[in-house]
C-alpha positions as CSV (number, residue, x, y, z in Angstrom):
1,X,0.0,0.0,0.0
2,X,1.1,3.6,-0.7
3,X,0.4,6.4,1.8
4,X,0.5,10.2,1.7
5,X,0.9,11.8,5.2
6,X,-0.7,15.2,5.5
7,X,1.2,18.3,6.8
8,X,0.0,18.0,10.4
9,X,1.7,14.7,10.9
10,X,5.5,14.4,11.7
11,X,7.6,14.3,8.5
12,X,9.8,11.7,10.1
13,X,6.9,9.2,10.2
14,X,7.1,8.9,6.4
15,X,10.8,7.9,6.7
16,X,9.9,5.4,9.4
17,X,7.2,3.9,7.3
18,X,9.5,3.6,4.3
19,X,12.0,1.8,6.5
20,X,9.2,-0.7,7.3
21,X,8.6,-1.3,3.6
22,X,5.6,1.0,3.0
23,X,5.7,3.4,0.1
24,X,5.1,6.5,2.1
25,X,5.6,10.2,1.4
26,X,4.9,13.3,3.4
27,X,3.0,16.0,1.6
28,X,5.8,18.5,2.1
29,X,8.1,16.2,0.2
30,X,6.1,16.5,-3.0
31,X,3.9,19.6,-2.7
32,X,4.3,23.1,-1.4
33,X,3.5,23.9,2.3
34,X,-0.2,24.8,2.9
35,X,-1.3,23.1,-0.3
36,X,-5.2,23.0,-0.6
37,X,-6.8,19.8,0.6
38,X,-8.5,19.3,-2.8
39,X,-5.1,19.3,-4.5
40,X,-3.8,16.8,-1.9
41,X,-6.8,14.6,-2.5
42,X,-6.2,14.8,-6.3
43,X,-2.5,13.9,-5.9
44,X,-3.4,10.9,-3.7
45,X,-6.1,9.8,-6.2
46,X,-3.7,10.0,-9.2
47,X,-0.8,8.3,-7.4
48,X,-3.1,5.8,-5.8
49,X,-2.1,6.7,-2.2
50,X,-4.1,6.6,1.0
51,X,-4.3,10.0,2.7
52,X,-3.4,10.0,6.4
53,X,-4.5,13.2,8.1
54,X,-5.6,14.9,11.3
55,X,-8.0,17.1,9.2
56,X,-11.8,16.4,9.0
57,X,-12.0,18.3,5.8
58,X,-10.8,15.4,3.7
59,X,-13.8,13.2,4.7
60,X,-16.1,16.2,4.0
61,X,-14.6,16.7,0.6
62,X,-15.0,13.0,-0.3
63,X,-18.7,13.2,0.8
64,X,-19.5,16.4,-1.0
65,X,-18.0,15.3,-4.3
66,X,-19.2,11.6,-4.0
67,X,-15.7,10.3,-4.9
68,X,-14.8,6.6,-4.5
69,X,-11.1,7.3,-4.1
70,X,-8.7,8.0,-2.5
71,X,-9.1,6.2,0.8
72,X,-8.6,8.6,3.8
73,X,-7.5,7.7,7.3
74,X,-8.4,10.5,9.8
75,X,-6.5,10.3,13.0
76,X,-8.5,12.0,15.7
77,X,-5.6,12.3,18.2
78,X,-3.1,15.2,18.1
79,X,0.4,15.3,19.5
80,X,1.4,11.9,18.2
81,X,5.1,11.3,17.8
82,X,6.5,10.0,14.5
83,X,6.8,6.5,16.2
84,X,3.2,6.7,17.3
85,X,2.0,7.6,13.8
86,X,4.2,4.8,12.3
87,X,2.8,2.2,14.7
88,X,-0.8,3.3,14.1
89,X,-0.6,3.5,10.4
90,X,1.1,0.0,10.2
91,X,-1.6,-1.4,12.4
92,X,-4.4,0.2,10.3
93,X,-2.9,-1.0,7.0
94,X,-2.6,-4.5,8.3
95,X,-6.0,-4.7,9.9
96,X,-8.1,-2.8,7.3
97,X,-6.1,-3.5,4.1
98,X,-9.1,-4.8,2.0
99,X,-11.3,-1.8,3.0
100,X,-8.6,0.7,2.2
101,X,-7.8,-1.0,-1.1
102,X,-11.4,-0.8,-2.2
103,X,-12.0,2.8,-1.0
104,X,-12.8,3.7,2.5
105,X,-12.9,6.6,5.0
106,X,-11.5,5.6,8.3
107,X,-11.8,7.6,11.5
108,X,-9.5,6.6,14.4
109,X,-10.1,7.8,18.0
110,X,-8.2,6.1,20.8
111,X,-8.7,2.4,20.1
112,X,-11.9,2.8,18.1
113,X,-11.9,2.7,14.3
114,X,-14.9,3.8,12.3
115,X,-15.0,2.6,8.6
116,X,-17.3,3.9,5.8
117,X,-17.1,2.5,2.3
118,X,-16.6,5.1,-0.4
119,X,-18.4,6.9,-1.9
120,X,-19.9,8.5,1.2
121,X,-23.0,9.7,-0.7
122,X,-25.8,7.8,-2.4
123,X,-25.3,9.4,-5.9
124,X,-21.6,9.6,-6.8
125,X,-20.5,12.6,-8.7
126,X,-17.9,12.4,-11.5
127,X,-14.3,11.8,-10.4
128,X,-12.1,14.8,-10.7
129,X,-10.6,15.2,-14.1
130,X,-13.3,13.1,-15.8
């Protein structure tokens, strides 16, 4: 699986994930700081990466647009170290790989994981760029 860590997460977590065999990049490695969420989603969709973020806006954008990709993991805990993010992402990728591969919005709080299949709306809109 390939992941794209959003700006609010420690950049070192991407390096740690790569050391564990995950194709991971931090958004600041490939895009300008403060890049719009919609641009990040489009980059993840095109590069077939799962977005990992602290930001609720990504799930909202998926819902409003009716998109079936990319999968998004929203971590609802701030102040995590790079090692904490690494361990959590590794766990989620292992435990929820089939849902993430088919398109899902995950929300993680403490030890609870909510999973919704994409698209989040009844009537999907066109994918961006189509």
